[in-house]
PyMOL CGO cylinders between C-alpha atoms (Angstrom):
from pymol import cmd
from pymol.cgo import CYLINDER

trace = [
    CYLINDER, 9.35, -19.56, -2.30, 10.34, -16.04, -3.29, 0.3, 1, 1, 1, 1, 1, 1,
    CYLINDER, 10.34, -16.04, -3.29, 8.63, -15.18, -6.58, 0.3, 1, 1, 1, 1, 1, 1,
    CYLINDER, 8.63, -15.18, -6.58, 8.68, -11.41, -7.19, 0.3, 1, 1, 1, 1, 1, 1,
    CYLINDER, 8.68, -11.41, -7.19, 6.72, -9.84, -10.01, 0.3, 1, 1, 1, 1, 1, 1,
    CYLINDER, 6.72, -9.84, -10.01, 8.40, -7.57, -12.52, 0.3, 1, 1, 1, 1, 1, 1,
    CYLINDER, 8.40, -7.57, -12.52, 7.18, -4.05, -13.25, 0.3, 1, 1, 1, 1, 1, 1,
    CYLINDER, 7.18, -4.05, -13.25, 5.75, -5.32, -16.54, 0.3, 1, 1, 1, 1, 1, 1,
    CYLINDER, 5.75, -5.32, -16.54, 3.82, -8.02, -14.67, 0.3, 1, 1, 1, 1, 1, 1,
    CYLINDER, 3.82, -8.02, -14.67, 2.40, -5.48, -12.22, 0.3, 1, 1, 1, 1, 1, 1,
    CYLINDER, 2.40, -5.48, -12.22, 1.42, -3.20, -15.11, 0.3, 1, 1, 1, 1, 1, 1,
    CYLINDER, 1.42, -3.20, -15.11, -0.33, -6.14, -16.77, 0.3, 1, 1, 1, 1, 1, 1,
    CYLINDER, -0.33, -6.14, -16.77, -2.11, -6.93, -13.49, 0.3, 1, 1, 1, 1, 1, 1,
    CYLINDER, -2.11, -6.93, -13.49, -3.53, -3.40, -13.42, 0.3, 1, 1, 1, 1, 1, 1,
    CYLINDER, -3.53, -3.40, -13.42, -4.49, -3.54, -17.09, 0.3, 1, 1, 1, 1, 1, 1,
    CYLINDER, -4.49, -3.54, -17.09, -6.13, -6.94, -16.56, 0.3, 1, 1, 1, 1, 1, 1,
    CYLINDER, -6.13, -6.94, -16.56, -7.21, -6.77, -12.90, 0.3, 1, 1, 1, 1, 1, 1,
    CYLINDER, -7.21, -6.77, -12.90, -6.68, -9.94, -10.92, 0.3, 1, 1, 1, 1, 1, 1,
    CYLINDER, -6.68, -9.94, -10.92, -4.86, -11.76, -13.76, 0.3, 1, 1, 1, 1, 1, 1,
    CYLINDER, -4.86, -11.76, -13.76, -1.73, -13.23, -12.18, 0.3, 1, 1, 1, 1, 1, 1,
    CYLINDER, -1.73, -13.23, -12.18, 1.45, -14.03, -14.11, 0.3, 1, 1, 1, 1, 1, 1,
    CYLINDER, 1.45, -14.03, -14.11, 1.66, -17.38, -12.30, 0.3, 1, 1, 1, 1, 1, 1,
    CYLINDER, 1.66, -17.38, -12.30, -0.82, -20.22, -11.88, 0.3, 1, 1, 1, 1, 1, 1,
    CYLINDER, -0.82, -20.22, -11.88, -1.56, -19.52, -8.21, 0.3, 1, 1, 1, 1, 1, 1,
    CYLINDER, -1.56, -19.52, -8.21, -5.07, -18.73, -7.11, 0.3, 1, 1, 1, 1, 1, 1,
    CYLINDER, -5.07, -18.73, -7.11, -6.31, -18.04, -3.60, 0.3, 1, 1, 1, 1, 1, 1,
    CYLINDER, -6.31, -18.04, -3.60, -9.00, -20.34, -2.32, 0.3, 1, 1, 1, 1, 1, 1,
    CYLINDER, -9.00, -20.34, -2.32, -12.22, -18.47, -2.93, 0.3, 1, 1, 1, 1, 1, 1,
    CYLINDER, -12.22, -18.47, -2.93, -10.48, -15.88, -5.10, 0.3, 1, 1, 1, 1, 1, 1,
    CYLINDER, -10.48, -15.88, -5.10, -12.66, -16.52, -8.14, 0.3, 1, 1, 1, 1, 1, 1,
    CYLINDER, -12.66, -16.52, -8.14, -16.10, -15.17, -7.33, 0.3, 1, 1, 1, 1, 1, 1,
    CYLINDER, -16.10, -15.17, -7.33, -19.23, -14.62, -9.34, 0.3, 1, 1, 1, 1, 1, 1,
    CYLINDER, -19.23, -14.62, -9.34, -21.58, -11.70, -9.33, 0.3, 1, 1, 1, 1, 1, 1,
    CYLINDER, -21.58, -11.70, -9.33, -25.24, -11.70, -8.34, 0.3, 1, 1, 1, 1, 1, 1,
    CYLINDER, -25.24, -11.70, -8.34, -26.28, -13.00, -11.75, 0.3, 1, 1, 1, 1, 1, 1,
    CYLINDER, -26.28, -13.00, -11.75, -23.40, -15.42, -12.22, 0.3, 1, 1, 1, 1, 1, 1,
    CYLINDER, -23.40, -15.42, -12.22, -21.14, -13.02, -14.08, 0.3, 1, 1, 1, 1, 1, 1,
    CYLINDER, -21.14, -13.02, -14.08, -17.47, -12.84, -13.09, 0.3, 1, 1, 1, 1, 1, 1,
    CYLINDER, -17.47, -12.84, -13.09, -16.61, -10.03, -10.70, 0.3, 1, 1, 1, 1, 1, 1,
    CYLINDER, -16.61, -10.03, -10.70, -13.86, -7.64, -11.70, 0.3, 1, 1, 1, 1, 1, 1,
    CYLINDER, -13.86, -7.64, -11.70, -11.24, -6.58, -9.19, 0.3, 1, 1, 1, 1, 1, 1,
    CYLINDER, -11.24, -6.58, -9.19, -12.42, -3.30, -7.68, 0.3, 1, 1, 1, 1, 1, 1,
    CYLINDER, -12.42, -3.30, -7.68, -10.55, -1.45, -4.92, 0.3, 1, 1, 1, 1, 1, 1,
    CYLINDER, -10.55, -1.45, -4.92, -12.63, -0.36, -1.94, 0.3, 1, 1, 1, 1, 1, 1,
    CYLINDER, -12.63, -0.36, -1.94, -11.95, 2.20, 0.76, 0.3, 1, 1, 1, 1, 1, 1,
    CYLINDER, -11.95, 2.20, 0.76, -10.40, 0.50, 3.77, 0.3, 1, 1, 1, 1, 1, 1,
    CYLINDER, -10.40, 0.50, 3.77, -12.87, 0.30, 6.65, 0.3, 1, 1, 1, 1, 1, 1,
    CYLINDER, -12.87, 0.30, 6.65, -9.95, -0.22, 9.02, 0.3, 1, 1, 1, 1, 1, 1,
    CYLINDER, -9.95, -0.22, 9.02, -8.19, 2.97, 7.96, 0.3, 1, 1, 1, 1, 1, 1,
    CYLINDER, -8.19, 2.97, 7.96, -11.41, 4.97, 8.37, 0.3, 1, 1, 1, 1, 1, 1,
    CYLINDER, -11.41, 4.97, 8.37, -11.99, 3.37, 11.78, 0.3, 1, 1, 1, 1, 1, 1,
    CYLINDER, -11.99, 3.37, 11.78, -8.45, 4.01, 13.06, 0.3, 1, 1, 1, 1, 1, 1,
    CYLINDER, -8.45, 4.01, 13.06, -7.57, 7.25, 11.30, 0.3, 1, 1, 1, 1, 1, 1,
    CYLINDER, -7.57, 7.25, 11.30, -7.28, 9.05, 14.65, 0.3, 1, 1, 1, 1, 1, 1,
    CYLINDER, -7.28, 9.05, 14.65, -4.23, 6.94, 15.43, 0.3, 1, 1, 1, 1, 1, 1,
    CYLINDER, -4.23, 6.94, 15.43, -2.50, 8.60, 12.48, 0.3, 1, 1, 1, 1, 1, 1,
    CYLINDER, -2.50, 8.60, 12.48, -3.89, 12.13, 12.51, 0.3, 1, 1, 1, 1, 1, 1,
    CYLINDER, -3.89, 12.13, 12.51, -6.38, 14.25, 14.43, 0.3, 1, 1, 1, 1, 1, 1,
    CYLINDER, -6.38, 14.25, 14.43, -9.41, 16.02, 13.00, 0.3, 1, 1, 1, 1, 1, 1,
    CYLINDER, -9.41, 16.02, 13.00, -8.31, 19.32, 11.48, 0.3, 1, 1, 1, 1, 1, 1,
    CYLINDER, -8.31, 19.32, 11.48, -4.65, 18.32, 11.56, 0.3, 1, 1, 1, 1, 1, 1,
    CYLINDER, -4.65, 18.32, 11.56, -2.68, 18.27, 8.31, 0.3, 1, 1, 1, 1, 1, 1,
    CYLINDER, -2.68, 18.27, 8.31, 0.00, 15.57, 8.32, 0.3, 1, 1, 1, 1, 1, 1,
    CYLINDER, 0.00, 15.57, 8.32, 2.37, 14.26, 5.68, 0.3, 1, 1, 1, 1, 1, 1,
    CYLINDER, 2.37, 14.26, 5.68, 1.07, 10.82, 4.76, 0.3, 1, 1, 1, 1, 1, 1,
    CYLINDER, 1.07, 10.82, 4.76, 2.99, 8.18, 2.76, 0.3, 1, 1, 1, 1, 1, 1,
    CYLINDER, 2.99, 8.18, 2.76, 1.03, 5.37, 1.06, 0.3, 1, 1, 1, 1, 1, 1,
    CYLINDER, 1.03, 5.37, 1.06, 3.27, 2.51, -0.01, 0.3, 1, 1, 1, 1, 1, 1,
    CYLINDER, 3.27, 2.51, -0.01, 2.72, 0.42, -3.16, 0.3, 1, 1, 1, 1, 1, 1,
    CYLINDER, 2.72, 0.42, -3.16, -0.44, 2.47, -3.55, 0.3, 1, 1, 1, 1, 1, 1,
    CYLINDER, -0.44, 2.47, -3.55, -1.71, 1.34, -6.95, 0.3, 1, 1, 1, 1, 1, 1,
    CYLINDER, -1.71, 1.34, -6.95, -5.27, 2.63, -7.32, 0.3, 1, 1, 1, 1, 1, 1,
    CYLINDER, -5.27, 2.63, -7.32, -6.04, 2.73, -3.60, 0.3, 1, 1, 1, 1, 1, 1,
    CYLINDER, -6.04, 2.73, -3.60, -9.16, 4.78, -2.88, 0.3, 1, 1, 1, 1, 1, 1,
    CYLINDER, -9.16, 4.78, -2.88, -7.52, 5.83, 0.38, 0.3, 1, 1, 1, 1, 1, 1,
    CYLINDER, -7.52, 5.83, 0.38, -5.29, 8.23, -1.59, 0.3, 1, 1, 1, 1, 1, 1,
    CYLINDER, -5.29, 8.23, -1.59, -8.07, 10.60, -2.58, 0.3, 1, 1, 1, 1, 1, 1,
    CYLINDER, -8.07, 10.60, -2.58, -9.95, 10.08, 0.68, 0.3, 1, 1, 1, 1, 1, 1,
    CYLINDER, -9.95, 10.08, 0.68, -6.93, 11.01, 2.80, 0.3, 1, 1, 1, 1, 1, 1,
    CYLINDER, -6.93, 11.01, 2.80, -6.26, 14.10, 0.66, 0.3, 1, 1, 1, 1, 1, 1,
    CYLINDER, -6.26, 14.10, 0.66, -9.90, 15.14, 1.06, 0.3, 1, 1, 1, 1, 1, 1,
    CYLINDER, -9.90, 15.14, 1.06, -9.42, 14.76, 4.83, 0.3, 1, 1, 1, 1, 1, 1,
    CYLINDER, -9.42, 14.76, 4.83, -6.81, 17.51, 4.57, 0.3, 1, 1, 1, 1, 1, 1,
    CYLINDER, -6.81, 17.51, 4.57, -3.74, 15.29, 4.63, 0.3, 1, 1, 1, 1, 1, 1,
    CYLINDER, -3.74, 15.29, 4.63, -0.73, 15.90, 2.40, 0.3, 1, 1, 1, 1, 1, 1,
    CYLINDER, -0.73, 15.90, 2.40, -0.60, 12.57, 0.59, 0.3, 1, 1, 1, 1, 1, 1,
    CYLINDER, -0.60, 12.57, 0.59, 2.30, 10.99, -1.27, 0.3, 1, 1, 1, 1, 1, 1,
    CYLINDER, 2.30, 10.99, -1.27, 1.88, 7.60, -2.91, 0.3, 1, 1, 1, 1, 1, 1,
    CYLINDER, 1.88, 7.60, -2.91, 4.39, 5.34, -4.62, 0.3, 1, 1, 1, 1, 1, 1,
    CYLINDER, 4.39, 5.34, -4.62, 3.97, 2.44, -6.98, 0.3, 1, 1, 1, 1, 1, 1,
    CYLINDER, 3.97, 2.44, -6.98, 6.09, 0.80, -9.67, 0.3, 1, 1, 1, 1, 1, 1,
    CYLINDER, 6.09, 0.80, -9.67, 3.20, 0.93, -12.14, 0.3, 1, 1, 1, 1, 1, 1,
    CYLINDER, 3.20, 0.93, -12.14, 3.06, 4.22, -14.01, 0.3, 1, 1, 1, 1, 1, 1,
    CYLINDER, 3.06, 4.22, -14.01, -0.03, 2.91, -15.79, 0.3, 1, 1, 1, 1, 1, 1,
    CYLINDER, -0.03, 2.91, -15.79, -1.90, 2.38, -12.50, 0.3, 1, 1, 1, 1, 1, 1,
    CYLINDER, -1.90, 2.38, -12.50, -1.09, 5.83, -11.13, 0.3, 1, 1, 1, 1, 1, 1,
    CYLINDER, -1.09, 5.83, -11.13, -1.96, 7.81, -14.25, 0.3, 1, 1, 1, 1, 1, 1,
    CYLINDER, -1.96, 7.81, -14.25, -5.13, 5.78, -14.78, 0.3, 1, 1, 1, 1, 1, 1,
    CYLINDER, -5.13, 5.78, -14.78, -6.10, 6.39, -11.15, 0.3, 1, 1, 1, 1, 1, 1,
    CYLINDER, -6.10, 6.39, -11.15, -5.89, 10.17, -11.51, 0.3, 1, 1, 1, 1, 1, 1,
    CYLINDER, -5.89, 10.17, -11.51, -8.09, 9.99, -14.59, 0.3, 1, 1, 1, 1, 1, 1,
    CYLINDER, -8.09, 9.99, -14.59, -10.62, 7.57, -13.10, 0.3, 1, 1, 1, 1, 1, 1,
    CYLINDER, -10.62, 7.57, -13.10, -10.96, 9.70, -9.95, 0.3, 1, 1, 1, 1, 1, 1,
    CYLINDER, -10.96, 9.70, -9.95, -11.35, 12.88, -12.05, 0.3, 1, 1, 1, 1, 1, 1,
    CYLINDER, -11.35, 12.88, -12.05, -8.41, 14.56, -10.33, 0.3, 1, 1, 1, 1, 1, 1,
    CYLINDER, -8.41, 14.56, -10.33, -6.81, 17.38, -12.29, 0.3, 1, 1, 1, 1, 1, 1,
    CYLINDER, -6.81, 17.38, -12.29, -3.08, 16.77, -12.37, 0.3, 1, 1, 1, 1, 1, 1,
    CYLINDER, -3.08, 16.77, -12.37, 0.20, 17.63, -13.97, 0.3, 1, 1, 1, 1, 1, 1,
    CYLINDER, 0.20, 17.63, -13.97, 2.91, 15.16, -14.96, 0.3, 1, 1, 1, 1, 1, 1,
    CYLINDER, 2.91, 15.16, -14.96, 6.44, 15.93, -13.76, 0.3, 1, 1, 1, 1, 1, 1,
    CYLINDER, 6.44, 15.93, -13.76, 9.62, 14.09, -14.66, 0.3, 1, 1, 1, 1, 1, 1,
    CYLINDER, 9.62, 14.09, -14.66, 11.68, 13.83, -11.47, 0.3, 1, 1, 1, 1, 1, 1,
    CYLINDER, 11.68, 13.83, -11.47, 14.41, 11.31, -12.18, 0.3, 1, 1, 1, 1, 1, 1,
    CYLINDER, 14.41, 11.31, -12.18, 14.12, 8.42, -11.45, 0.3, 1, 1, 1, 1, 1, 1,
    CYLINDER, 14.12, 8.42, -11.45, 10.37, 8.98, -10.93, 0.3, 1, 1, 1, 1, 1, 1,
    CYLINDER, 10.37, 8.98, -10.93, 7.42, 10.16, -12.97, 0.3, 1, 1, 1, 1, 1, 1,
    CYLINDER, 7.42, 10.16, -12.97, 5.18, 12.21, -10.68, 0.3, 1, 1, 1, 1, 1, 1,
    CYLINDER, 5.18, 12.21, -10.68, 1.44, 12.75, -11.11, 0.3, 1, 1, 1, 1, 1, 1,
    CYLINDER, 1.44, 12.75, -11.11, 0.66, 15.77, -8.97, 0.3, 1, 1, 1, 1, 1, 1,
    CYLINDER, 0.66, 15.77, -8.97, -2.84, 17.00, -8.18, 0.3, 1, 1, 1, 1, 1, 1,
    CYLINDER, -2.84, 17.00, -8.18, -3.52, 20.62, -9.09, 0.3, 1, 1, 1, 1, 1, 1,
    CYLINDER, -3.52, 20.62, -9.09, -6.15, 21.32, -6.45, 0.3, 1, 1, 1, 1, 1, 1,
    CYLINDER, -6.15, 21.32, -6.45, -5.75, 18.29, -4.17, 0.3, 1, 1, 1, 1, 1, 1,
    CYLINDER, -5.75, 18.29, -4.17, -2.69, 17.72, -1.92, 0.3, 1, 1, 1, 1, 1, 1,
    CYLINDER, -2.69, 17.72, -1.92, -1.84, 14.45, -3.66, 0.3, 1, 1, 1, 1, 1, 1,
    CYLINDER, -1.84, 14.45, -3.66, 1.34, 13.40, -5.49, 0.3, 1, 1, 1, 1, 1, 1,
    CYLINDER, 1.34, 13.40, -5.49, 1.86, 9.92, -6.92, 0.3, 1, 1, 1, 1, 1, 1,
    CYLINDER, 1.86, 9.92, -6.92, 5.42, 8.79, -7.66, 0.3, 1, 1, 1, 1, 1, 1,
    CYLINDER, 5.42, 8.79, -7.66, 5.82, 6.08, -10.30, 0.3, 1, 1, 1, 1, 1, 1,
    CYLINDER, 5.82, 6.08, -10.30, 9.10, 4.25, -9.85, 0.3, 1, 1, 1, 1, 1, 1,
    CYLINDER, 9.10, 4.25, -9.85, 11.14, 1.88, -7.72, 0.3, 1, 1, 1, 1, 1, 1,
    CYLINDER, 11.14, 1.88, -7.72, 10.25, 2.15, -4.04, 0.3, 1, 1, 1, 1, 1, 1,
    CYLINDER, 10.25, 2.15, -4.04, 13.87, 1.54, -3.05, 0.3, 1, 1, 1, 1, 1, 1,
    CYLINDER, 13.87, 1.54, -3.05, 14.89, 4.71, -4.91, 0.3, 1, 1, 1, 1, 1, 1,
    CYLINDER, 14.89, 4.71, -4.91, 12.67, 6.80, -2.61, 0.3, 1, 1, 1, 1, 1, 1,
    CYLINDER, 12.67, 6.80, -2.61, 14.82, 9.04, -0.39, 0.3, 1, 1, 1, 1, 1, 1,
    CYLINDER, 14.82, 9.04, -0.39, 13.90, 11.32, 2.55, 0.3, 1, 1, 1, 1, 1, 1,
    CYLINDER, 13.90, 11.32, 2.55, 14.07, 14.39, 0.30, 0.3, 1, 1, 1, 1, 1, 1,
    CYLINDER, 14.07, 14.39, 0.30, 12.37, 12.85, -2.76, 0.3, 1, 1, 1, 1, 1, 1,
    CYLINDER, 12.37, 12.85, -2.76, 8.99, 14.37, -1.85, 0.3, 1, 1, 1, 1, 1, 1,
    CYLINDER, 8.99, 14.37, -1.85, 10.48, 17.37, -0.03, 0.3, 1, 1, 1, 1, 1, 1,
    CYLINDER, 10.48, 17.37, -0.03, 10.45, 16.05, 3.55, 0.3, 1, 1, 1, 1, 1, 1,
    CYLINDER, 10.45, 16.05, 3.55, 9.95, 12.98, 5.71, 0.3, 1, 1, 1, 1, 1, 1,
    CYLINDER, 9.95, 12.98, 5.71, 6.50, 11.71, 6.74, 0.3, 1, 1, 1, 1, 1, 1,
    CYLINDER, 6.50, 11.71, 6.74, 4.34, 11.89, 9.86, 0.3, 1, 1, 1, 1, 1, 1,
    CYLINDER, 4.34, 11.89, 9.86, 2.28, 8.82, 8.96, 0.3, 1, 1, 1, 1, 1, 1,
    CYLINDER, 2.28, 8.82, 8.96, 2.43, 5.67, 6.84, 0.3, 1, 1, 1, 1, 1, 1,
    CYLINDER, 2.43, 5.67, 6.84, -0.49, 3.64, 5.52, 0.3, 1, 1, 1, 1, 1, 1,
    CYLINDER, -0.49, 3.64, 5.52, 0.61, 0.19, 4.36, 0.3, 1, 1, 1, 1, 1, 1,
    CYLINDER, 0.61, 0.19, 4.36, -2.16, -1.98, 2.96, 0.3, 1, 1, 1, 1, 1, 1,
    CYLINDER, -2.16, -1.98, 2.96, -0.51, -5.30, 2.01, 0.3, 1, 1, 1, 1, 1, 1,
    CYLINDER, -0.51, -5.30, 2.01, 2.62, -3.56, 0.70, 0.3, 1, 1, 1, 1, 1, 1,
    CYLINDER, 2.62, -3.56, 0.70, 4.95, -5.25, 3.17, 0.3, 1, 1, 1, 1, 1, 1,
    CYLINDER, 4.95, -5.25, 3.17, 3.00, -8.45, 2.51, 0.3, 1, 1, 1, 1, 1, 1,
    CYLINDER, 3.00, -8.45, 2.51, 3.72, -8.12, -1.23, 0.3, 1, 1, 1, 1, 1, 1,
    CYLINDER, 3.72, -8.12, -1.23, 7.43, -7.41, -0.81, 0.3, 1, 1, 1, 1, 1, 1,
    CYLINDER, 7.43, -7.41, -0.81, 9.78, -10.19, -1.85, 0.3, 1, 1, 1, 1, 1, 1,
    CYLINDER, 9.78, -10.19, -1.85, 11.15, -12.25, 1.03, 0.3, 1, 1, 1, 1, 1, 1,
    CYLINDER, 11.15, -12.25, 1.03, 14.75, -11.24, 0.30, 0.3, 1, 1, 1, 1, 1, 1,
    CYLINDER, 14.75, -11.24, 0.30, 13.74, -7.54, 0.22, 0.3, 1, 1, 1, 1, 1, 1,
    CYLINDER, 13.74, -7.54, 0.22, 11.72, -7.40, 3.47, 0.3, 1, 1, 1, 1, 1, 1,
    CYLINDER, 11.72, -7.40, 3.47, 14.45, -6.00, 5.69, 0.3, 1, 1, 1, 1, 1, 1,
    CYLINDER, 14.45, -6.00, 5.69, 15.44, -3.49, 3.02, 0.3, 1, 1, 1, 1, 1, 1,
    CYLINDER, 15.44, -3.49, 3.02, 11.79, -2.46, 2.72, 0.3, 1, 1, 1, 1, 1, 1,
    CYLINDER, 11.79, -2.46, 2.72, 11.55, -1.79, 6.46, 0.3, 1, 1, 1, 1, 1, 1,
    CYLINDER, 11.55, -1.79, 6.46, 14.83, 0.13, 6.53, 0.3, 1, 1, 1, 1, 1, 1,
    CYLINDER, 14.83, 0.13, 6.53, 13.65, 2.28, 3.62, 0.3, 1, 1, 1, 1, 1, 1,
    CYLINDER, 13.65, 2.28, 3.62, 10.32, 3.01, 5.33, 0.3, 1, 1, 1, 1, 1, 1,
    CYLINDER, 10.32, 3.01, 5.33, 12.03, 3.91, 8.59, 0.3, 1, 1, 1, 1, 1, 1,
    CYLINDER, 12.03, 3.91, 8.59, 14.38, 6.29, 6.77, 0.3, 1, 1, 1, 1, 1, 1,
    CYLINDER, 14.38, 6.29, 6.77, 11.32, 8.16, 5.46, 0.3, 1, 1, 1, 1, 1, 1,
    CYLINDER, 11.32, 8.16, 5.46, 9.61, 8.53, 8.87, 0.3, 1, 1, 1, 1, 1, 1,
    CYLINDER, 9.61, 8.53, 8.87, 9.94, 11.55, 11.13, 0.3, 1, 1, 1, 1, 1, 1,
    CYLINDER, 9.94, 11.55, 11.13, 10.65, 11.02, 14.85, 0.3, 1, 1, 1, 1, 1, 1,
    CYLINDER, 10.65, 11.02, 14.85, 7.30, 10.15, 16.43, 0.3, 1, 1, 1, 1, 1, 1,
    CYLINDER, 7.30, 10.15, 16.43, 5.80, 9.04, 13.12, 0.3, 1, 1, 1, 1, 1, 1,
    CYLINDER, 5.80, 9.04, 13.12, 2.88, 6.55, 13.18, 0.3, 1, 1, 1, 1, 1, 1,
    CYLINDER, 2.88, 6.55, 13.18, 2.48, 3.51, 10.94, 0.3, 1, 1, 1, 1, 1, 1,
    CYLINDER, 2.48, 3.51, 10.94, -0.70, 1.53, 10.24, 0.3, 1, 1, 1, 1, 1, 1,
    CYLINDER, -0.70, 1.53, 10.24, -0.08, -1.86, 8.64, 0.3, 1, 1, 1, 1, 1, 1,
    CYLINDER, -0.08, -1.86, 8.64, -2.75, -4.10, 7.13, 0.3, 1, 1, 1, 1, 1, 1,
    CYLINDER, -2.75, -4.10, 7.13, -1.97, -7.82, 6.76, 0.3, 1, 1, 1, 1, 1, 1,
    CYLINDER, -1.97, -7.82, 6.76, -4.51, -10.30, 5.39, 0.3, 1, 1, 1, 1, 1, 1,
    CYLINDER, -4.51, -10.30, 5.39, -4.33, -13.94, 6.46, 0.3, 1, 1, 1, 1, 1, 1,
    CYLINDER, -4.33, -13.94, 6.46, -5.23, -15.81, 3.28, 0.3, 1, 1, 1, 1, 1, 1,
    CYLINDER, -5.23, -15.81, 3.28, -6.16, -19.46, 3.63, 0.3, 1, 1, 1, 1, 1, 1,
    CYLINDER, -6.16, -19.46, 3.63, -3.37, -21.62, 2.23, 0.3, 1, 1, 1, 1, 1, 1,
    CYLINDER, -3.37, -21.62, 2.23, -1.18, -18.61, 1.45, 0.3, 1, 1, 1, 1, 1, 1,
    CYLINDER, -1.18, -18.61, 1.45, 1.91, -20.22, 2.98, 0.3, 1, 1, 1, 1, 1, 1,
    CYLINDER, 1.91, -20.22, 2.98, 1.93, -22.59, -0.03, 0.3, 1, 1, 1, 1, 1, 1,
    CYLINDER, 1.93, -22.59, -0.03, 2.06, -19.75, -2.58, 0.3, 1, 1, 1, 1, 1, 1,
    CYLINDER, 2.06, -19.75, -2.58, 5.00, -18.64, -4.62, 0.3, 1, 1, 1, 1, 1, 1,
    CYLINDER, 5.00, -18.64, -4.62, 3.75, -15.11, -3.82, 0.3, 1, 1, 1, 1, 1, 1,
    CYLINDER, 3.75, -15.11, -3.82, 3.01, -12.26, -3.77, 0.3, 1, 1, 1, 1, 1, 1,
    CYLINDER, 3.01, -12.26, -3.77, 1.25, -11.71, -1.42, 0.3, 1, 1, 1, 1, 1, 1,
    CYLINDER, 1.25, -11.71, -1.42, 3.11, -13.76, 1.17, 0.3, 1, 1, 1, 1, 1, 1,
    CYLINDER, 3.11, -13.76, 1.17, 2.10, -15.40, 4.42, 0.3, 1, 1, 1, 1, 1, 1,
    CYLINDER, 2.10, -15.40, 4.42, 3.07, -13.00, 7.25, 0.3, 1, 1, 1, 1, 1, 1,
    CYLINDER, 3.07, -13.00, 7.25, 3.26, -14.07, 10.89, 0.3, 1, 1, 1, 1, 1, 1,
    CYLINDER, 3.26, -14.07, 10.89, 3.79, -12.04, 14.06, 0.3, 1, 1, 1, 1, 1, 1,
    CYLINDER, 3.79, -12.04, 14.06, 7.29, -13.51, 14.18, 0.3, 1, 1, 1, 1, 1, 1,
    CYLINDER, 7.29, -13.51, 14.18, 8.08, -12.06, 10.75, 0.3, 1, 1, 1, 1, 1, 1,
    CYLINDER, 8.08, -12.06, 10.75, 6.77, -8.64, 11.81, 0.3, 1, 1, 1, 1, 1, 1,
    CYLINDER, 6.77, -8.64, 11.81, 8.97, -8.72, 14.92, 0.3, 1, 1, 1, 1, 1, 1,
    CYLINDER, 8.97, -8.72, 14.92, 12.00, -9.97, 13.03, 0.3, 1, 1, 1, 1, 1, 1,
    CYLINDER, 12.00, -9.97, 13.03, 11.83, -7.23, 10.41, 0.3, 1, 1, 1, 1, 1, 1,
    CYLINDER, 11.83, -7.23, 10.41, 10.25, -4.23, 12.17, 0.3, 1, 1, 1, 1, 1, 1,
    CYLINDER, 10.25, -4.23, 12.17, 11.15, -4.94, 15.79, 0.3, 1, 1, 1, 1, 1, 1,
    CYLINDER, 11.15, -4.94, 15.79, 14.61, -3.36, 15.73, 0.3, 1, 1, 1, 1, 1, 1,
    CYLINDER, 14.61, -3.36, 15.73, 13.19, 0.03, 14.78, 0.3, 1, 1, 1, 1, 1, 1,
    CYLINDER, 13.19, 0.03, 14.78, 9.51, 0.16, 15.71, 0.3, 1, 1, 1, 1, 1, 1,
    CYLINDER, 9.51, 0.16, 15.71, 7.22, -0.83, 18.55, 0.3, 1, 1, 1, 1, 1, 1,
    CYLINDER, 7.22, -0.83, 18.55, 4.19, -2.72, 17.28, 0.3, 1, 1, 1, 1, 1, 1,
    CYLINDER, 4.19, -2.72, 17.28, 0.94, -4.32, 18.38, 0.3, 1, 1, 1, 1, 1, 1,
    CYLINDER, 0.94, -4.32, 18.38, -2.13, -5.85, 16.75, 0.3, 1, 1, 1, 1, 1, 1,
    CYLINDER, -2.13, -5.85, 16.75, -5.05, -3.50, 17.36, 0.3, 1, 1, 1, 1, 1, 1,
    CYLINDER, -5.05, -3.50, 17.36, -7.90, -4.94, 15.30, 0.3, 1, 1, 1, 1, 1, 1,
    CYLINDER, -7.90, -4.94, 15.30, -9.04, -7.63, 12.92, 0.3, 1, 1, 1, 1, 1, 1,
    CYLINDER, -9.04, -7.63, 12.92, -11.69, -7.66, 10.26, 0.3, 1, 1, 1, 1, 1, 1,
    CYLINDER, -11.69, -7.66, 10.26, -13.20, -10.65, 8.39, 0.3, 1, 1, 1, 1, 1, 1,
    CYLINDER, -13.20, -10.65, 8.39, -12.86, -10.34, 4.62, 0.3, 1, 1, 1, 1, 1, 1,
    CYLINDER, -12.86, -10.34, 4.62, -14.80, -13.13, 2.98, 0.3, 1, 1, 1, 1, 1, 1,
    CYLINDER, -14.80, -13.13, 2.98, -13.04, -16.38, 3.98, 0.3, 1, 1, 1, 1, 1, 1,
    CYLINDER, -13.04, -16.38, 3.98, -9.96, -14.40, 5.07, 0.3, 1, 1, 1, 1, 1, 1,
    CYLINDER, -9.96, -14.40, 5.07, -9.00, -12.28, 8.07, 0.3, 1, 1, 1, 1, 1, 1,
    CYLINDER, -9.00, -12.28, 8.07, -7.45, -8.81, 7.86, 0.3, 1, 1, 1, 1, 1, 1,
    CYLINDER, -7.45, -8.81, 7.86, -5.27, -7.86, 10.84, 0.3, 1, 1, 1, 1, 1, 1,
    CYLINDER, -5.27, -7.86, 10.84, -4.26, -4.30, 11.65, 0.3, 1, 1, 1, 1, 1, 1,
    CYLINDER, -4.26, -4.30, 11.65, -0.92, -3.49, 13.26, 0.3, 1, 1, 1, 1, 1, 1,
    CYLINDER, -0.92, -3.49, 13.26, -0.08, -0.15, 14.83, 0.3, 1, 1, 1, 1, 1, 1,
    CYLINDER, -0.08, -0.15, 14.83, 3.62, 0.73, 14.82, 0.3, 1, 1, 1, 1, 1, 1,
    CYLINDER, 3.62, 0.73, 14.82, 5.56, 3.72, 16.08, 0.3, 1, 1, 1, 1, 1, 1,
    CYLINDER, 5.56, 3.72, 16.08, 9.20, 4.69, 16.36, 0.3, 1, 1, 1, 1, 1, 1,
    CYLINDER, 9.20, 4.69, 16.36, 11.12, 3.43, 19.39, 0.3, 1, 1, 1, 1, 1, 1,
]
cmd.load_cgo(trace, "trace")
């Protein structure tokens, strides 16, 4: 079933981490801390991105990197500190502004209709708050060399999947590389979503017309399994 969240619901999720607007709960999602206290949602730096970064950029190389549905991803600051020119997008203005403050990144706020942009003053990082589907090839000045997608495609509404892929492809330079993280949640196919259950067949059906793809790694995440796809332009 296609059950998209509204911008207000995503904002509320970031203000109350892990609190869903529906009644769905992943098996094993509710965990307790060492002393029995409830654990708050806390983003962590992706081990898979760190491991496979050389597939996207070489040491000492500065590439234009797009991070989709970025929220408060720690990869944003990490990639910028690696010398990459990082652009992130999320519908939640609250999440992006809070992220800059929590990470102690000096920034300026720029109104760039239809986006609000939080731009680092000393770090090559710009976060665009607004509708992903309004993002155009010239929105951030140029197309991108690399894309990091951590569950963004997986969180896209079923009816919007093909549009999502076409938008991403329109933002990629010839020869651009794309790293996609998909987590296989137990029982996820029964959810109203997001995130949604994603199979290899869905990846081929949506990406296959534009991009070559292969599964390059997998990583256990509690009771779940994260799979990493590497995609590049045909």
